[in-house]
C-alpha positions as CSV (number, residue, x, y, z in Angstrom):
1,X,-17.0,7.2,2.0
2,X,-15.1,5.1,4.5
3,X,-15.1,1.3,3.5
4,X,-13.2,-1.8,4.5
5,X,-10.6,-3.5,2.4
6,X,-12.7,-6.3,1.1
7,X,-15.4,-3.9,-0.1
8,X,-13.0,-1.5,-1.8
9,X,-11.2,-4.5,-3.5
10,X,-14.6,-6.0,-4.5
11,X,-15.3,-2.6,-6.3
12,X,-11.9,-2.7,-8.0
13,X,-12.6,-6.2,-9.3
14,X,-16.0,-5.2,-10.6
15,X,-14.6,-2.3,-12.3
16,X,-11.6,-4.3,-13.8
17,X,-9.0,-2.3,-12.2
18,X,-6.4,-2.3,-9.4
19,X,-7.1,-0.1,-6.4
20,X,-4.1,2.0,-5.4
21,X,-2.8,2.0,-1.9
22,X,-0.8,5.3,-1.1
23,X,1.1,6.1,2.1
24,X,0.0,9.5,3.3
25,X,2.2,10.5,6.3
26,X,1.2,14.2,6.1
27,X,-1.8,16.3,5.2
28,X,-0.2,17.3,1.8
29,X,-0.1,13.6,0.7
30,X,-3.6,13.0,2.1
31,X,-5.1,15.7,0.1
32,X,-3.1,15.0,-3.0
33,X,-4.4,11.4,-3.1
34,X,-8.1,11.9,-2.1
35,X,-8.4,14.9,-4.5
36,X,-6.8,12.9,-7.4
37,X,-9.1,9.9,-6.6
38,X,-12.1,12.2,-6.7
39,X,-11.1,13.7,-9.7
40,X,-10.8,10.5,-11.5
41,X,-13.9,9.2,-9.6
42,X,-12.0,5.9,-8.7
43,X,-11.6,3.9,-5.2
44,X,-8.4,4.4,-3.2
45,X,-6.6,3.4,-0.1
46,X,-4.9,5.7,2.1
47,X,-2.3,4.1,4.4
48,X,-0.1,4.8,7.5
49,X,3.0,2.6,7.6
50,X,4.4,1.7,11.0
51,X,7.8,2.8,10.0
52,X,6.6,6.4,9.5
53,X,5.6,6.7,13.2
54,X,8.4,9.0,14.1
55,X,7.2,11.4,11.5
56,X,3.6,11.2,11.8
57,X,2.4,9.3,14.9
58,X,-0.7,7.3,14.2
59,X,-2.6,8.8,17.1
60,X,-2.4,12.1,15.4
61,X,-2.5,11.3,11.6
62,X,-5.0,8.3,12.2
63,X,-8.1,10.4,13.2
64,X,-7.4,12.8,10.3
65,X,-7.3,10.0,7.6
66,X,-10.6,8.4,9.2
67,X,-12.6,11.7,9.0
68,X,-11.3,12.9,5.5
69,X,-12.1,9.2,4.3
70,X,-15.7,9.6,5.5
71,X,-16.1,13.1,3.9
72,X,-14.7,11.8,0.4
73,X,-16.8,11.4,-2.6
74,X,-15.4,8.2,-3.5
75,X,-14.8,4.8,-1.8
76,X,-11.7,5.1,0.6
77,X,-10.2,2.4,2.9
78,X,-7.9,3.5,5.7
79,X,-5.1,1.0,6.0
80,X,-2.4,0.2,8.2
81,X,0.6,-0.6,6.1
82,X,3.4,-2.9,7.3
83,X,2.2,-3.3,10.8
84,X,5.1,-4.7,12.5
85,X,3.5,-6.1,15.9
86,X,0.2,-7.0,17.4
87,X,-0.1,-3.9,19.7
88,X,0.6,-1.5,16.9
89,X,-2.3,-3.2,14.9
90,X,-4.5,-2.9,17.9
91,X,-4.1,1.0,18.0
92,X,-4.8,1.1,14.4
93,X,-8.1,-0.9,14.9
94,X,-9.1,1.2,17.8
95,X,-8.7,4.6,15.8
96,X,-11.0,3.2,13.3
97,X,-8.8,2.0,10.7
98,X,-10.8,-0.3,8.4
99,X,-7.9,-2.6,7.4
100,X,-4.6,-3.6,8.7
101,X,-1.7,-5.3,7.3
102,X,0.4,-7.6,9.6
103,X,3.7,-8.2,8.2
104,X,5.6,-11.3,9.5
105,X,7.1,-12.1,6.1
106,X,10.7,-12.0,7.4
107,X,9.8,-14.6,10.1
108,X,10.1,-18.3,9.6
109,X,6.8,-19.8,7.8
110,X,5.1,-21.1,11.0
111,X,5.9,-18.1,13.0
112,X,4.4,-15.9,10.3
113,X,1.2,-18.2,10.3
114,X,0.8,-18.0,14.0
115,X,1.2,-14.3,14.6
116,X,-1.0,-13.6,11.3
117,X,-3.6,-15.8,12.7
118,X,-3.7,-14.1,16.1
119,X,-3.9,-10.8,14.7
120,X,-6.6,-11.6,12.2
121,X,-8.9,-13.3,14.8
122,X,-8.6,-10.1,16.9
123,X,-9.1,-7.9,13.9
124,X,-12.1,-9.7,12.5
125,X,-13.8,-9.8,15.9
126,X,-13.5,-6.0,15.8
127,X,-14.9,-5.6,12.0
128,X,-11.6,-4.9,10.5
129,X,-10.1,-6.7,7.4
130,X,-6.7,-7.9,7.2
131,X,-3.7,-8.3,4.7
132,X,-0.7,-10.5,5.1
133,X,2.6,-11.3,3.2
134,X,3.9,-14.3,2.0
135,X,7.5,-14.1,0.7
136,X,9.3,-10.8,1.4
137,X,10.7,-7.8,-0.4
138,X,14.3,-6.9,-0.5
139,X,14.0,-3.7,1.8
140,X,11.2,-2.6,4.4
141,X,8.8,0.0,3.6
142,X,10.7,3.4,3.1
143,X,13.6,1.4,1.1
144,X,15.6,0.9,4.2
145,X,17.3,-2.5,4.7
146,X,20.4,-4.5,3.7
147,X,21.2,-5.5,0.1
148,X,20.0,-9.0,-0.8
149,X,22.5,-11.1,-2.9
150,X,19.7,-13.4,-4.5
151,X,16.2,-11.7,-4.1
152,X,14.6,-14.7,-5.8
153,X,15.1,-16.6,-2.3
154,X,12.5,-14.1,-1.1
155,X,9.9,-14.8,-3.6
156,X,6.5,-16.2,-2.6
157,X,6.4,-19.9,-3.1
158,X,3.0,-20.7,-4.5
159,X,2.6,-24.0,-3.0
160,X,2.5,-22.5,0.4
161,X,-0.6,-20.4,-0.5
162,X,-3.5,-22.7,0.2
163,X,-1.8,-23.7,3.7
164,X,-1.2,-20.3,4.8
165,X,-4.7,-18.9,3.8
166,X,-6.5,-21.7,5.4
167,X,-4.6,-21.3,8.9
168,X,-4.7,-17.5,9.0
169,X,-8.1,-16.6,7.4
170,X,-6.9,-13.2,5.9
171,X,-8.7,-11.2,3.5
172,X,-5.9,-10.2,1.0
173,X,-2.4,-11.6,0.3
174,X,0.6,-9.7,-0.6
175,X,3.1,-11.7,-2.8
176,X,6.8,-11.2,-3.7
177,X,7.6,-11.6,-7.3
178,X,10.6,-9.1,-7.7
179,X,9.5,-5.7,-6.6
180,X,11.4,-3.8,-3.8
181,X,10.4,-0.9,-1.5
182,X,12.2,2.4,-2.2
183,X,13.8,4.0,-5.3
184,X,15.2,1.6,-7.7
185,X,18.8,1.7,-8.5
186,X,18.4,-0.6,-11.4
187,X,15.4,-1.9,-13.7
188,X,13.6,-4.6,-11.5
189,X,13.2,-8.2,-13.2
190,X,9.8,-9.5,-12.3
191,X,8.6,-13.2,-12.1
192,X,5.0,-12.6,-13.2
193,X,4.6,-16.3,-13.5
194,X,4.4,-16.4,-9.8
195,X,1.1,-14.2,-9.9
196,X,-0.4,-16.6,-12.4
197,X,0.4,-19.7,-10.3
198,X,-0.8,-18.1,-7.1
199,X,-3.9,-16.9,-8.8
200,X,-4.7,-20.6,-9.8
201,X,-4.7,-21.5,-6.2
202,X,-6.8,-18.8,-4.7
203,X,-9.6,-16.0,-5.6
204,X,-8.6,-14.1,-2.6
205,X,-7.4,-10.5,-3.8
206,X,-3.5,-10.3,-4.3
207,X,-1.4,-7.3,-3.6
208,X,1.7,-6.0,-5.1
209,X,4.1,-4.1,-2.7
210,X,7.1,-2.1,-4.0
211,X,5.0,-0.6,-6.9
212,X,6.9,2.8,-7.5
213,X,9.2,2.4,-10.6
214,X,7.5,0.0,-12.3
215,X,6.8,0.8,-16.2
216,X,3.1,1.4,-17.2
217,X,3.3,-1.9,-19.3
218,X,4.4,-3.8,-16.3
219,X,1.5,-2.4,-14.3
220,X,-0.9,-3.4,-16.9
221,X,0.3,-6.9,-17.0
222,X,0.5,-7.6,-13.4
223,X,-3.2,-6.2,-13.0
224,X,-4.0,-8.5,-16.1
225,X,-2.5,-11.5,-14.3
226,X,-4.7,-11.0,-11.1
227,X,-3.1,-8.0,-8.7
228,X,-6.0,-6.2,-7.1
229,X,-4.1,-3.8,-5.1
230,X,-0.9,-2.0,-5.7
231,X,1.1,-0.3,-3.1
232,X,2.7,3.0,-4.1
233,X,4.6,5.8,-2.2
234,X,8.4,6.5,-2.8
235,X,8.2,8.2,-6.2
236,X,5.3,10.4,-5.2
237,X,7.4,11.4,-2.1
238,X,10.2,11.9,-4.3
239,X,8.3,14.2,-6.6
240,X,7.1,16.3,-3.6
241,X,10.7,16.7,-2.3
242,X,12.0,17.7,-5.7
243,X,9.1,20.5,-5.7
244,X,9.9,21.6,-2.2
245,X,13.7,22.0,-3.4
246,X,12.5,24.2,-6.4
247,X,10.2,26.4,-4.1
248,X,12.9,27.1,-1.8
249,X,14.9,28.5,-4.5
250,X,12.3,31.0,-5.7
251,X,12.6,34.5,-4.6
252,X,8.9,35.0,-3.7
253,X,8.2,31.9,-1.9
254,X,9.1,32.6,1.6
255,X,6.1,31.3,3.4
256,X,5.8,27.5,4.5
257,X,2.1,27.3,3.2
258,X,3.4,28.2,-0.2
259,X,5.9,25.4,-0.3
260,X,3.3,23.0,1.1
261,X,0.9,23.8,-1.6
262,X,3.4,23.4,-4.3
263,X,4.4,20.0,-2.8
264,X,0.9,19.1,-2.6
265,X,-0.1,20.0,-6.4
266,X,3.1,18.2,-7.4
267,X,2.3,14.9,-5.6
268,X,-1.3,14.9,-7.0
269,X,0.0,14.9,-10.3
270,X,2.0,11.9,-9.8
271,X,-1.0,10.4,-8.0
272,X,-3.1,11.3,-11.0
273,X,-0.8,9.6,-13.4
274,X,-0.5,6.7,-11.5
275,X,-4.1,6.0,-10.8
276,X,-4.8,6.5,-14.6
277,X,-2.7,3.6,-15.3
278,X,-4.1,1.4,-12.4
279,X,-7.7,2.2,-13.5
280,X,-7.2,2.2,-17.3
281,X,-8.5,5.6,-17.5
């Protein structure tokens, strides 16, 4: 069942869980995520990141995401993850995405507010929910980006939250408190007090990006403190890649469809494990 971001996060809050957001740049990832969510009977968000455009053009993968969401037995939000510009956000909205994220987090504060407000007004006029980000992660979606000497300088400043929300009108807010996109090279140090401080200032759903690689205990703690949506992709994709390498080495696995099915099955196992933690199953 296709639903919007506000609706699915409301459902998650009522059930006392965090809703998982999974990037699905190919059919195998899409099926893995949706099948896992249906097996556990939990809501889920399937997302397309703008940085994946060269691998999965939104005009091709988008309609498939929307159609499969409509057919799903659980609530599914189709989300644009890390939309980098207004025009790309418009494309997602035109394709039927029920939610978009406009990411201006690396811009100066006032510019972030200005662009986010522009996109939000347009999205709301077309019945689409909006997520934005205040603070920034050390690397962009996919793990690319230059190393940051002091990641704490990118953390969300809680005192800015009320002003940002009032001026932009967004429906969900991604905050930065120590996670990073991509594969972690060392154990992340999280400042969870930021979640607590922001939660005191707003009832708006809070989002955690860079969710891969966090311990189960840390997941449970961030959810307890008020995170309602967790973005996850890298380690699911890494498991799929590892399974592909194993399949290529097998004597009787000469067909691509065998490789694709094995990858899908392996990624589903990863998603099942992750959703069980998010949903306290």
